[in-house]
Residue, then its C-alpha position, 0 to 999 in steps of 0.5 A: m939285281r936283287w942284291a944291288w937293290l939291297f945295297c942301295v937301300g938305307g937303314a930303314g929300307s934294309l930293315f924292310a928288306i929283312s922283314s920281306y925276306e922273312k915273309a918270303w921264307s914263311q910263305v915258302g915254309s907254308v907252301l912246303g907244309q901244305l905239300v907235305l900235308g897233302n902227301v900225307i892225306f893222299l897216302v892215308l886215302l890210298k891205304 
Protein backbone atom coordinates (compact mmCIF):
# COMPACT_ATOMS: atom_id res chain seq x y z
CA MET A 1 0.00 0.00 0.00
CA ARG A 2 2.80 2.39 0.91
CA TRP A 3 4.76 1.52 -2.24
CA ALA A 4 1.70 2.00 -4.43
CA TRP A 5 1.33 5.52 -3.02
CA LEU A 6 5.02 6.22 -3.70
CA PHE A 7 4.60 5.08 -7.31
CA CYS A 8 1.56 7.33 -7.80
CA VAL A 9 3.16 10.61 -6.67
CA GLY A 10 4.88 12.97 -9.08
CA GLY A 11 8.36 14.58 -8.95
CA ALA A 12 7.67 17.04 -6.12
CA GLY A 13 5.60 14.41 -4.33
CA SER A 14 8.45 11.91 -4.49
CA LEU A 15 10.82 14.52 -3.04
CA PHE A 16 8.33 15.03 -0.18
CA ALA A 17 8.11 11.25 0.32
CA ILE A 18 11.91 11.02 0.52
CA SER A 19 12.03 13.86 3.07
CA SER A 20 9.27 12.28 5.21
CA TYR A 21 11.11 8.93 4.91
CA GLU A 22 14.26 10.58 6.30
CA LYS A 23 12.20 12.19 9.06
CA ALA A 24 10.77 8.80 10.01
CA TRP A 25 14.30 7.32 10.21
CA SER A 26 15.51 10.26 12.33
CA GLN A 27 12.57 9.67 14.70
CA VAL A 28 13.49 5.98 14.94
CA GLY A 29 17.10 6.96 15.63
CA SER A 30 16.09 9.37 18.39
CA VAL A 31 13.85 6.73 20.02
CA LEU A 32 16.69 4.19 19.91
CA GLY A 33 19.06 6.80 21.35
CA GLN A 34 16.66 7.47 24.22
CA LEU A 35 16.38 3.73 24.92
CA VAL A 36 20.16 3.32 24.98
CA LEU A 37 20.56 6.39 27.17
CA GLY A 38 17.88 5.09 29.53
CA ASN A 39 19.60 1.70 29.77
CA VAL A 40 22.97 3.34 30.51
CA ILE A 41 21.43 5.51 33.25
CA PHE A 42 19.65 2.43 34.67
CA LEU A 43 22.92 0.45 34.78
CA VAL A 44 24.76 3.37 36.39
CA LEU A 45 22.03 3.64 39.03
CA LEU A 46 22.26 -0.10 39.72
CA LYS A 47 26.00 0.21 40.37
